N, C-alpha and C positions, 0 to 999 in steps of 0.2 A: 497418121502422125507419129513421130518418133520423139521421145523425150530422153535426153542424155543426163544421167545423174552420176556424179563422181563424189563419193562420200569419203574418199581416202584422206583428204586434208582434215576433215572433221573427226573421223573415227580413229585415226592413227597418228598420234603426235610425233613430230619429227624427233623429239628427244628420245624416243623409244629405241632408236638405232645407235645412239651415242655410246652406251656401254659396250656394245658389240664391236663398234668401230675401234674403240680404245684398246680392247683386248686384241684385235687383229694387229693394231699398230705395235703393241708390245711384242707380238710374235715376229713382226718385221724387224724389230731391233734385235731380237734373239738370233734371227737368221744372219744379220750383218755381223754380229759378234762371232758366231760360229764360223762363218766364212773367213774372217780374219785369222782365227786360230788355225783352221785347216790350211790356209795359204801359207802361214808362217811355218808350220811343221813341214809341209811339202817343199817349201823353198829351201829349208835346211837340208833335207834329204837329197833334193835335186842338186844342190851346190856341191855336196860332198860326194855323192855317188856318180854323178854324170849320167844318170839313167834318162833316156828319152821318154819312156813311159811316165816316169815320175814328173819330168818336166812338163809333159803334156797335161798331166793331172793338175799341175800348178797353174798352167794357163787356164785350165777349166775352172779352178778356184777363183782366179782373178776375175774372170768374166762373170762368175756367179756372184762375186762380191759387188760388182757394179750393178748387176740386175737385182740383187737384194736391196740395194739402195733405191732402185727404181720402184720395186714393189712397195717399199715403205712410203715413198712419195705418192704412189697410186692409192694406197690405203688411206692416207691422210686427206687426199683430194676427193675421193670417190663420193662421199655423202654431202659435199658442200653444194649450196645453191647460191645463185646470184641473179641480178636482173638480166644479165646476158645469157645465163643458163638456168632458166626458171625450173626446168625439170631435173636439175642436178647433174653431177658429173659422174654418174654411175659407171659409164663405159670406160672411164679412165683405167679401171682395173683390167679391163679386157685389152686396152691399148698397152698397158704394162705387160700383160701376159704375151702379147704379140712381140713386144720389144724383147722380152726374155727369150722367145723363140729365135729371134734374129741373133741375139748374143750367143745362143747355143750353136747356131750354124757357123758363126765366126770362130767359136771355140773348135768346132770340128775342122774347119779350114786350117787353123793353126796346127792342129795335131797332124793332119795329113801332110802339110808342107814340111814339118819337122821330120816326119817318118820317111818321106821320100827323098828329101833334098839335103838333110843334115849329114855332115861327114861322120864316118865311124869313129867312135871314141871309146877309150877304155872305161869300163864301168866297174865301180867298186861297190861291193855289197857287204854289209856288216850286220850282225844280229840285232844291234840296237835300232838300225834302220827298219828292219823287218817288224820289230816290235812296235815302233812308232807308226808304221803303215797300218798295222792291225788296229791300233788305237784310232787312227783317222778313218778307218773303215767302220768301226763300231759307232763312232760319234754321230755321223749323219744317219745311220740306221735307227738309232735310238731317237734322235731328234725328229726325223721324218714321220715316225709312228705317231707322235703326239701332234705334230703340225698338221698332218693329214686329217686327223680326227677333228681338230679345231676348224680346218678349212671346209670340211664337209658339213659340219654343224652350222657354220656361218654362210655356206654356199659362196665362198670367196674364190673366184677363178685365179687371182694373182697368187694367193697363199697356196692354193691347190697346185698350181704350176711349180711353185717353189719347193713344195714337199716332194713332188715327182722328181724334181731335179736332184734332190738329196738322195732319193732312191737310186737314181742313176749313179750318184757318187759312190754308193756302196759297191756297185758293180765295177765302175772304172778304177776305183782305188784298189779293189781286189785284184784287178788285172795288173795294176802297177806293182802290187805285192808279189803276184805270181812272176812278173817279169824280173824283179829284183832277186827273187828266190832262185829263179832259173840261172841267173848269172852267178849266183853263189855256188850253184851246183855244176857250173860249167856248161850250161845250155844257153846259147845266145838267142833269146826269144823277146828281146826288148822291143824291137821295131814291130814285130807281129802283134804284141800286146797293145802297142800304141795305135795300130790300125783297127784293132778290135774295139778300142775305146771309141773310135770315130763312129762305128756302126751304132753303138748304143746312144751316143750323143745325137746323131741325126734322127734316130727313131723318136726320142723324147722331144726333140725340137719340132718335129712334124706334128706330133700329137698336141702339143701346146699351141702351135700356130693354128691348127685346124679348129680347135675348140674356141679360140679367141675370135677367129674370123666369123664363125657361125653367129656369135653374139653381135659383133660389129655390123654384120649384114642383116641384123634383125631376123634371124632364123626363128621359126616357131618353137614354142615349148614342145617337149617330147609328147608322143601320143598317149603315154600312160598318164602323165600329169593332166593333159586336156580331158581325158576320159574321167578322171577323178573329179575335175571341176564340173563336168556335165552332170555327173551323178549327184553331186552336192546341190547344184541348182535345181535339178528336177525333183529332189527330195522335198523341196519346199511346197507345201500344199497350195500356196497362193500363186504358184507358177502354172499358168495354163499351157504354155508352150515355150520351148527353148529353140530359138531360131539358129543361132550360131555361137561358137565359142572360139576365141583365139587368144594368143598370149605370146610374150617374148621375154627374153632375159636382157638385163642391163646390169653389168657387174654381177654382184651376188644377189640382186633383187629380181623379182618377177612382176610383170605387168599383165593384167588380165582384162579382157573385154568380152562382153556377151550381149546378145540381143534376146530379150525375154518378153513374153506376153503375160501380163498379170491378170488375175481374176478379180482383183480389187480395183475400184475406180476412184475412190477418194484419195486426194493427194497426200494427206497426212498418213493414211493407212499404207499407201504405196511406199512412202519413204521408210516406214517401219519395216515393211517386208524386205525392201532392198538392203536395209541395215542388217537384218538377220541373215540374208543371203551372203552379204559381204563377210560378216563375222564367221559364217560357216566355211566359206572358201578359205579364209585365212587360217582357220583351225585345221583344215584338211591339207593345205598346201603351204609349206614353210616359205618364209622370206618373200611374201607378196607385198609389194610396196603400194600398188594402186589397183583398185577394182573399178572399172568403168562399165556401168550397166546401161544399155540402151533399151528403154521401155517402149515397146511397140503396141499400138492400139490393136486389139483383136478384131478380126473380121468375123463377127458372130453370124453363123448360118443356121445353127441349131442350139437348143438348150436341153440339158439333161435334168429331168425332174425326179425327185425321190419322194415317195408317199408311204408313210407307215400303214400297214394293213393288219387287221385282226385275223384275216384268213386269206386263203388263196382265191376265194371267190370275188375279192375286190372290196370288202367292207373296210372302210377307213378306220384305223385304230384311234382311240382317244388318248393314247399314250405314245410317247416318242421312243424312249429307250426300251420300254417293256413290250413293244409291238413284236410279234413273232415273225412278221414278214415285212419286206419293203418292195414296193413296185418301182422299178427304174424305167422311166419313159423318156425317150429322146424325140423331141418335137422340132420339126423344121420351122424356121422363122418366116420363110417366104410365104407358105400357105397354111401353116398351122397343122400340117399333117403329121401323123405319127411315123417316125422313122424306125423306131425299135421299142418294144415293150417286153419286159420280163419281170417275173416275181422271184425274189430270192429270200432265203432264210436269214434272219438276223442272228449273226454269230455270237452276239453278246446278250441274247434274250434272257439267259439264265444267270448272268453275272449278279453278284450280290451288291457290289459297290461300284459307283461311278459308271454305270452302264450307259447313261445318257451321253457322257463325254466320250466314251469309247465308240459308241455308235456314230456320234458326230465326226470323230476322227476317221472312222471307217468310210463314211460317205464322202468326206473330203478326199480321201485317198482314191476314190473311184471317180473323182472329177465331177461331182454333182454340182450343178449350177443353182438349182432352186430346190428347197425342201418345203413341201406342202404338208401341213399338220394341223390337227385340231387342238393339241395341247399348247398353251402359251408358255414358251420357255424363256421369256425375257427375264434377264437378271440371273439366269442359271448358267451352269457350266457349258451345256451344249451351245447356247447362244454365242458365247465368247469364242468357242472353237470355230463355229460356222462363219461368224462375221469376220474373224481374223483371216479366214481363207477366202473371203469375198463371196461366200455362199448366201443367196437371198432366201429369206424365210417368209412364207405366205401362210396365213391362217385361213382355214376353210370350215364351213359348217355342213358341207355336203357329206352324206353318209357313205357314198360309194366312190370308187376310184374314177369311174366314168363321169360322174357328176362333178367331182372336184376339177378334173381336167377340162370339162366343158365350161365351167365357171371361169377358169383362168383364161381361156381363149376368147371369151365373150367381151 
């Protein structure tokens, strides 16, 4: 039997993402404003100088202005839900990023067309133009640094693509500056600079399109993230087995699914365990929107017993935490035969405080199913640790390990 529990709606209120979304929208507006300023400056320089490289950069700015508006729309729509889209519009951001890539390719086409087909024209270069181009090179460099940091913190693909595009502007505007400076020095490098801009534009466009399509096609989370999730789930003492883990991106959010076998059987206790696992996954992996855990019933073929011993000869200890040894016995369910038996030292035997709790945690970590003991630990720390992990406690009056195990199988 498989039980599917999704605690995301209960444990993570939707309002938790609103402040982050508003912050991203503000950066979208900042991007629009910056593109307007850059386009205006480049339009002035292009009109006066007649430089093809500066004109190409102006086209680049206009395209970016349109895509900045698209990014803003994507950020505003990404976290909305409706009856038609109950799972939200998270992938709008990735669609926006894909649209941005298309716009970048259009920009590259315009630059190539101008560089190859436009007639030769006289180019005028003045010191104030060079100074203004240096300013428009520094502005996107400064802006992209902070936008990239915000985009990575929020895991926003649209904002990340926008920041990368501004990094490209630093390079392409620098080429435009070099082209205009070469004209001032009497070296006609304007068209070469325009074609170099194309290479940079196409590279960025391909990177943005590739990342967007991976998410739109529901590509898996990266191997490092999946391994981190596996480690978090297996760290829970109540998890007997982890069958599988998968996940995907949607916009800046992550969706995680896993199949687990729990050691607890009570429904209320199982829900508590799943809640802790989900909280641990969210703490270890940022921007997790939903954790869907499929709880699978274990196929029990054997049980591992732990018995506190007073000595290595098999005398059962009357104390739990203070017992110097423990017997670990694996018994087959089919015929009651002993699969494995070994006696190990209690590493917390000489602890002064909380030794019972530490021993209980130690046994849970070794995936013990049943603890057989003479000391009644009900209402004490060890009981809470063992029960929380689904470990069964059995009392015995038998003085020896063999007698205790025989009584359990009878």
